[in-house]
C-alpha distance (Angstrom), angle and dihedral (degrees) to the residues before:
residue distance angle dihedral
M1 . . .
N2 3.77 . .
R3 3.75 127.1 .
T4 3.80 96.9 -93.4
E5 3.80 93.0 50.8
F6 3.81 90.2 48.1
I7 3.83 91.9 51.6
A8 3.81 90.7 47.5
A9 3.83 92.1 48.8
V10 3.81 91.7 49.0
A11 3.82 90.5 47.2
V12 3.83 90.9 51.1
I13 3.82 91.5 47.4
L14 3.81 91.4 48.6
F15 3.81 91.3 47.8
I16 3.82 91.2 49.8
A17 3.83 89.8 48.8
F18 3.81 90.0 49.1
A19 3.81 91.9 48.5
A20 3.82 92.2 47.3
G21 3.81 90.8 49.4
W22 3.78 92.7 47.7
F23 3.83 90.8 48.0
A24 3.82 91.4 49.3
Y25 3.81 89.9 49.5
W26 3.81 91.0 49.6
L27 3.83 92.0 48.7
L28 3.78 92.1 47.8
H29 3.80 93.4 51.9
R30 3.79 92.2 41.5
F31 3.80 93.0 57.9
T32 3.80 98.3 36.3
R33 3.79 96.7 47.5
V34 3.80 112.9 124.9
S35 3.78 113.7 -134.8
A36 3.79 126.3 -148.3
S37 3.79 91.3 -109.1
D38 3.81 89.7 54.5
L39 3.80 90.0 51.2
N40 3.81 90.8 49.3
E41 3.79 90.0 49.3
L42 3.81 90.3 49.9
D43 3.80 90.4 49.7
G44 3.80 90.2 50.9
M45 3.79 91.2 49.0
A46 3.81 90.5 48.6
R47 3.81 90.7 51.2
A48 3.80 91.3 47.7
L49 3.80 90.6 49.3
H50 3.80 91.0 49.2
D51 3.82 91.0 49.7
A52 3.80 90.8 47.9
E53 3.80 91.2 50.9
E54 3.81 90.8 50.1
A55 3.80 90.5 49.1
R56 3.80 89.9 49.2
D57 3.80 91.4 50.2
E58 3.82 90.8 49.0
A59 3.81 90.5 48.8
I60 3.80 91.4 49.9
T61 3.81 90.7 49.5
Y62 3.81 91.2 48.4
L63 3.80 91.8 48.7
Q64 3.79 91.7 49.1
Q65 3.80 91.1 50.5
R66 3.80 91.4 46.1
E67 3.80 91.2 48.7
A68 3.81 91.1 50.9
E69 3.82 90.4 48.8
L70 3.80 92.5 48.8
T71 3.80 91.2 46.8
R72 3.79 89.7 51.9
Q73 3.82 91.2 48.5
L74 3.80 90.3 48.2
S75 3.80 91.0 51.6
Q76 3.80 90.8 49.5
T77 3.80 91.5 48.1
E78 3.79 91.5 49.1
A79 3.81 90.4 49.8
E80 3.81 90.2 49.8
L81 3.81 89.9 48.0
R82 3.80 91.5 51.4
A83 3.80 90.0 49.1
A84 3.81 91.5 48.4
M85 3.80 91.6 48.0
E86 3.79 90.5 49.4
G87 3.80 90.2 49.6
L88 3.79 90.5 48.3
R89 3.81 90.8 49.5
E90 3.80 90.7 51.0
A91 3.80 91.1 47.3
R92 3.81 91.0 51.5
Q93 3.78 91.0 49.6
E94 3.80 90.0 49.7
V95 3.81 90.4 49.7
E96 3.81 90.3 50.4
R97 3.82 91.2 50.2
L98 3.79 90.9 49.5
R99 3.81 91.4 48.4
D100 3.78 90.4 50.4
R101 3.82 90.7 51.1
L102 3.79 91.3 48.8
S103 3.76 93.3 48.4
E104 3.83 91.2 48.6
G105 3.75 96.0 49.5
């Protein structure tokens, strides 16, 4: 193989490599191109996600408020129960004292 044939062979190989690279680039961009409908769908999904996150945040806030309210009601009920139990204890003691007086007299 003389020098001219070698240069021609290298030029052909480089051209084929260039053409294969350009074709691969074209294929890649052809299949990964984002269409307008895809962008609209992505926008819709983003809006739906944002709405869902807002709804979740509102639900969390509501649950926290409801939990605080129920905790407060539970504390009040427990305080009322303690007061009722104390009153019942005092009433029982009073009944016992009255029974003792009646049995003595």
